C-alpha positions in Angstrom: 0.0 0.0 0.0 2.8 2.4 0.9 4.6 1.6 -2.4 1.4 2.4 -4.2 1.1 5.8 -2.4 4.7 6.6 -3.2 4.0 5.8 -6.9 1.0 8.2 -6.9 3.2 10.9 -5.4 5.5 10.7 -8.4 5.2 13.8 -10.5 5.3 12.0 -13.9 2.5 9.6 -12.7 0.4 12.6 -11.5 0.9 14.3 -14.9 -0.2 11.1 -16.7 -3.3 10.9 -14.6 -4.0 14.6 -15.2 -3.8 14.2 -19.0 -5.9 11.0 -18.9 -8.5 12.7 -16.7 -8.6 15.7 -19.1 -9.0 13.4 -22.0 -11.9 11.6 -20.4 -13.7 14.7 -19.1 -13.1 16.9 -22.1 -16.3 16.1 -23.9 -18.6 15.8 -20.8 -17.9 19.0 -18.9 -19.8 22.3 -19.5 -17.9 25.2 -21.2 -18.0 27.2 -18.0 -16.3 24.5 -16.0 -13.6 24.1 -18.6 -13.1 27.9 -18.6 -12.7 27.8 -14.8 -9.9 25.3 -14.9 -8.3 27.0 -17.9 -8.4 30.3 -16.0 -6.6 28.8 -13.1 -3.9 27.4 -15.4 -3.4 30.9 -17.0 -3.1 32.5 -13.5 -0.5 29.8 -12.6 1.7 30.6 -15.7 1.3 34.4 -15.2 2.5 34.1 -11.6 5.4 31.8 -12.6 6.6 34.1 -15.4 6.4 37.0 -13.0 8.8 35.5 -10.3 11.2 33.8 -12.7 13.4 36.8 -13.2 13.9 37.1 -9.4 14.7 33.4 -9.2 17.3 33.8 -12.0 18.8 36.9 -10.3 19.2 35.3 -6.9 20.8 32.0 -8.2 23.2 33.7 -10.5 24.1 36.4 -8.0 25.0 33.8 -5.3 27.1 31.8 -7.8 29.1 34.8 -9.0 29.5 36.5 -5.7 31.0 33.4 -4.1 33.6 33.0 -6.9 37.1 33.6 -5.7 39.4 35.8 -7.7 41.9 33.1 -8.4 39.3 30.7 -9.8 37.3 33.3 -11.7 39.2 32.8 -15.0 39.0 29.0 -14.8 35.2 29.1 -14.1 34.8 31.5 -17.0 36.5 29.1 -19.3 34.4 26.2 -18.1 31.2 28.2 -18.4 32.3 29.3 -21.9 32.8 25.6 -22.8 29.4 24.7 -21.4 27.7 27.6 -23.3 29.4 26.5 -26.6 28.4 22.9 -26.0 24.8 23.7 -25.3 24.7 26.2 -28.2 26.0 23.5 -30.6 23.5 20.9 -29.4 20.6 23.3 -29.8 21.6 23.9 -33.5 22.1 20.2 -34.1 18.5 19.7 -32.9 17.3 22.6 -35.0 18.7 21.2 -38.2 17.7 17.6 -37.3 14.1 18.6 -36.6 13.9 20.6 -39.8 15.0 17.6 -41.8 13.1 14.8 -40.0 9.7 16.4 -39.0 8.5 16.6 -42.6 9.5 13.0 -43.1 7.1 11.8 -40.4 4.3 14.0 -41.6 4.2 16.5 -38.7 4.3 19.5 -41.1 1.0 18.3 -42.7 -1.1 18.3 -39.5 -1.1 21.8 -38.2 -4.1 23.0 -40.2 -6.4 20.4 -38.6 -4.9 21.2 -35.2 -5.2 24.9 -35.3 -8.7 24.9 -36.8 -10.1 23.7 -33.4 -8.5 26.4 -31.3 -10.0 29.5 -29.6 -13.4 28.1 -28.6 -12.3 28.3 -24.9 -11.0 31.6 -23.4 -10.0 32.4 -19.8 -12.5 34.2 -17.6 -9.8 36.7 -16.7 -6.0 37.2 -16.7 -3.8 38.7 -14.1 -1.6 40.5 -16.6 1.2 40.9 -14.0 3.8 43.6 -15.0 7.2 42.6 -16.2 9.4 44.4 -13.7 12.6 43.2 -15.4 13.2 40.7 -18.2 14.9 37.4 -17.6 18.0 38.2 -19.7 18.4 41.6 -17.9 18.1 39.9 -14.6 20.9 37.4 -15.5 23.2 40.2 -16.6 22.4 42.3 -13.6 23.1 39.4 -11.2 26.5 38.7 -12.8 27.5 42.3 -12.5 26.2 42.8 -9.0 27.7 39.5 -7.8 31.2 40.2 -9.1 31.1 43.8 -7.7 29.7 42.8 -4.4 32.4 40.2 -3.9 34.8 43.1 -3.5 32.7 45.4 -1.3 32.4 45.6 2.5 28.6 45.3 2.2 28.9 41.8 0.7 27.6 40.0 3.7 24.5 42.2 3.9 23.8 41.8 0.2 24.4 38.0 0.4 22.0 37.7 3.3 19.2 39.6 1.5 19.7 37.7 -1.8 19.9 34.4 0.1 16.6 35.2 1.8 15.1 35.9 -1.6 16.4 32.7 -3.0 15.0 30.8 0.0 11.6 32.2 -0.5 11.6 31.4 -4.2 12.8 27.9 -3.6 9.9 27.4 -1.1 7.5 28.7 -3.7 8.9 26.2 -6.3 8.9 23.2 -4.0 5.8 23.9 -2.0 3.6 25.6 -4.6 4.6 25.4 -8.2 5.9 21.9 -8.5 3.0 20.3 -6.4 0.5 22.2 -8.5 1.9 21.3 -11.9 -0.6 18.5 -12.4 -3.5 21.0 -11.8 -1.8 23.5 -14.1 -1.4 20.9 -16.8 -5.0 19.6 -16.3 -6.5 23.0 -17.1 -4.7 23.4 -20.4 -5.1 19.8 -21.4 -8.8 20.0 -20.5 -9.1 23.0 -23.0 -7.4 21.0 -25.7 -9.5 17.9 -25.0 -12.7 20.0 -25.1 -11.6 21.4 -28.5 -10.8 17.7 -29.6 -7.1 18.6 -30.2 -5.5 16.6 -27.3 -5.7 13.1 -28.9 -4.1 14.3 -32.2 -1.4 16.1 -30.3 -0.1 13.2 -28.3 -0.6 10.6 -31.0 1.5 12.7 -33.3 4.2 13.3 -30.7 4.9 9.6 -30.3 6.9 9.7 -33.6 8.7 12.8 -32.4 9.7 11.1 -29.2 11.3 8.2 -31.1 13.2 10.8 -33.3 14.4 12.6 -30.2 15.8 9.5 -28.6 17.5 8.6 -31.8 19.1 12.1 -32.0 20.2 12.0 -28.3 21.8 8.5 -28.6 23.6 9.4 -31.8 24.8 12.8 -30.6 26.1 11.6 -27.2 28.0 8.7 -28.9 29.5 11.2 -31.3 30.8 13.2 -28.3 32.3 10.2 -26.7 33.9 9.3 -30.0 35.5 12.7 -30.2 36.5 12.6 -26.6 38.2 9.2 -27.1 40.4 10.5 -29.9 38.2 9.1 -32.7 38.7 5.6 -31.2 35.5 3.6 -31.7 36.3 0.9 -29.2 37.4 3.3 -26.5 34.2 5.3 -27.0 32.1 2.2 -26.5 34.2 1.3 -23.4 33.7 4.8 -22.0 30.0 4.6 -22.5 29.8 1.3 -20.8 31.7 2.7 -17.9 29.3 5.6 -17.6 26.2 3.4 -17.9 25.6 3.1 -14.1 25.5 6.9 -13.9 23.1 7.1 -16.8 20.8 4.5 -15.2 20.9 6.3 -11.9 20.0 9.5 -13.6 17.1 7.8 -15.3 15.7 6.6 -12.0 16.3 9.7 -9.9 15.5 12.3 -12.6 18.1 14.6 -10.9 21.6 15.3 -12.1 22.4 16.6 -8.6 21.3 13.4 -6.9 23.3 11.3 -9.4 26.5 13.4 -9.0 28.4 11.0 -6.7 28.0 8.2 -9.2 28.7 10.4 -12.1 32.0 11.5 -10.5 33.0 7.9 -9.8 32.2 6.7 -13.3 33.8 9.7 -15.0 37.0 9.3 -12.9 37.3 5.8 -14.5 37.0 7.1 -18.0 39.3 10.1 -17.6 41.8 8.6 -15.1 42.0 12.1 -13.7 40.2 12.6 -10.3 41.2 16.3 -10.0 39.7 17.3 -13.4 36.6 15.2 -12.8 35.9 16.7 -9.4 36.3 20.2 -10.8 34.2 19.8 -14.0 31.3 17.6 -12.9 30.1 19.6 -9.9 30.5 22.8 -11.8 28.5 21.7 -14.8 26.0 19.1 -13.6 23.1 21.5 -13.5 24.0 23.8 -16.4 25.3 21.4 -19.1 22.2 19.6 -20.1 22.5 18.0 -23.5 19.3 15.9 -23.0 17.4 19.1 -22.4 19.0 20.9 -25.3 18.1 18.3 -27.8 14.6 17.2 -26.6 13.3 20.7 -25.8 14.2 22.0 -29.3 12.7 18.9 -31.0 9.5 19.4 -29.0 9.5 23.2 -29.6 9.9 22.8 -33.3 7.1 20.2 -33.4 4.7 22.5 -31.5 5.5 25.5 -33.7 4.6 23.4 -36.7 1.4 21.8 -35.1 0.2 25.2 -33.9 0.7 26.8 -37.3 3.7 29.0 -36.4 6.5 29.6 -38.9 9.8 27.9 -38.4 12.4 30.4 -37.1 15.2 31.3 -39.4 18.8 30.9 -38.5 19.2 34.5 -37.1 16.1 34.2 -35.0 17.1 30.7 -33.7 20.6 32.0 -32.9 19.1 34.7 -30.6 16.8 32.0 -29.0 19.7 29.6 -28.5 21.9 32.3 -26.9 19.1 33.3 -24.5 18.4 29.6 -23.8 22.0 28.8 -22.9 22.3 31.8 -20.5 19.0 30.8 -18.9 20.3 27.3 -18.2 23.0 28.8 -16.0 20.2 29.4 -13.4 18.8 25.9 -13.4 18.1 24.2 -10.0 18.3 20.5 -9.2 14.5 19.9 -8.9 12.9 17.4 -11.2 10.9 19.3 -13.8 12.1 22.8 -12.6 14.9 23.2 -15.1 12.4 23.7 -17.9 10.7 26.5 -16.1 13.6 29.0 -16.5 13.4 28.7 -20.3 9.7 29.4 -20.5 10.2 33.2 -20.9 12.7 32.5 -23.6 10.3 30.4 -25.5 7.6 33.0 -25.1 9.7 36.0 -26.1 12.0 34.4 -28.8 9.7 31.8 -30.4 6.3 33.4 -29.6 5.0 30.4 -27.7 1.4 30.7 -26.5 0.3 29.6 -23.0 -1.1 26.4 -24.5 2.2 25.6 -26.2 4.2 26.3 -23.1 1.9 23.9 -21.1 2.2 21.1 -23.7 6.0 21.5 -23.8 6.3 21.5 -20.0 4.1 18.4 -19.8 6.1 16.5 -22.4 9.4 17.5 -20.9 8.4 16.2 -17.4 7.0 13.0 -18.9 10.3 12.2 -20.6 12.4 13.7 -17.9 13.9 10.3 -17.0 15.4 9.9 -20.5 16.5 13.6 -20.5 18.3 13.3 -17.2 20.1 10.1 -18.2 21.2 12.0 -21.4 22.3 14.9 -19.3 24.5 12.7 -17.0 26.1 10.9 -20.0 26.6 14.2 -21.7 28.5 15.5 -18.6 30.8 12.5 -18.7 31.4 13.2 -22.4 32.1 16.9 -21.7 34.7 16.0 -19.2 36.4 13.8 -21.7 36.4 16.6 -24.3 37.9 19.0 -21.8 40.6 16.6 -21.0 41.3 16.0 -24.7 41.4 19.7 -25.4 43.8 20.2 -22.5 46.2 17.6 -23.9 46.1 19.2 -27.3 46.8 22.6 -25.8 49.7 21.3 -23.8 51.2 19.6 -26.8 50.9 22.9 -28.8 52.6 24.8 -25.9 55.5 22.3 -25.7 55.9 22.4 -29.5 56.4 26.2 -29.4 
């Protein structure tokens, strides 16, 4: 009985039940009832988008203000590498989705999907003001954090920001994360009422298989490069990292998996010092699984909702903002997608319905994404080691 209760407390299970309930009730509830739940979901997303800049500011400020001068340059190099890796993965997913989605017929379905929209509208919206945009909050946090680390007022500022961070984490853990199933239920109920929900999830099954194919191929390619283009060594490194990947799949948390990730990565690199520097620094910001699957899902939803595919310049702006937003991710299952919601809304013109569907799909496949994130961090460490060896050889040659 206790194991059954624990199962029902699992966020993915709750989301599955929310979607199933919305699917069953969509055609039987009155329009006013559907509007009531839909209004609650809109209020939820309005409040979340309002507090996100403050969450981003507090997390990035605390990270930058606690950086010692002697390690600042090294951390900048690591963060630069993470940014470049995430940025590259986002573009790989962009090109892959543009190539594969038409092959599975996704591009031909948006007309039927969008024709059913707009029959349900919220009873009201909060329309909370945007006091500061997320990207400006990130930049301000970095500047204030680095400046405060050299001021006599640092302790007072740290205390105030830590209190803000504590309040926001409480909101996330006690309010937003527990209420995600209700939030998803409201939007899915709207889609079910408009008879769009079955088509959406039946179509996404093909996209999920494509996403897993992309993730597997891309991560193996990184291990291949990190192993010096040695196929056997790449397979051996992947086998060594498999326990960490399976642990990430079961815990859905890169932070909780970190001890095993470090142990496995030390075996592949044979360098404990490098591993213990790179893995803790990058475990919550270098997320290849998120990069690949979120873009695949986003491109699918843009197509299904009748939005144009972003051009290279527009996607580059989105990718840059996405990579910076990931620097503020927290180790809570499902929460890492929340920080990119404003980016999706501002850069790709995502509607509340699209944001909800993407959030739901992300959490449902979070086990696969976390396993990919963990394996990707092991590959990133190998690449850092390989790059360091090449740099040292070049220095010796000179």
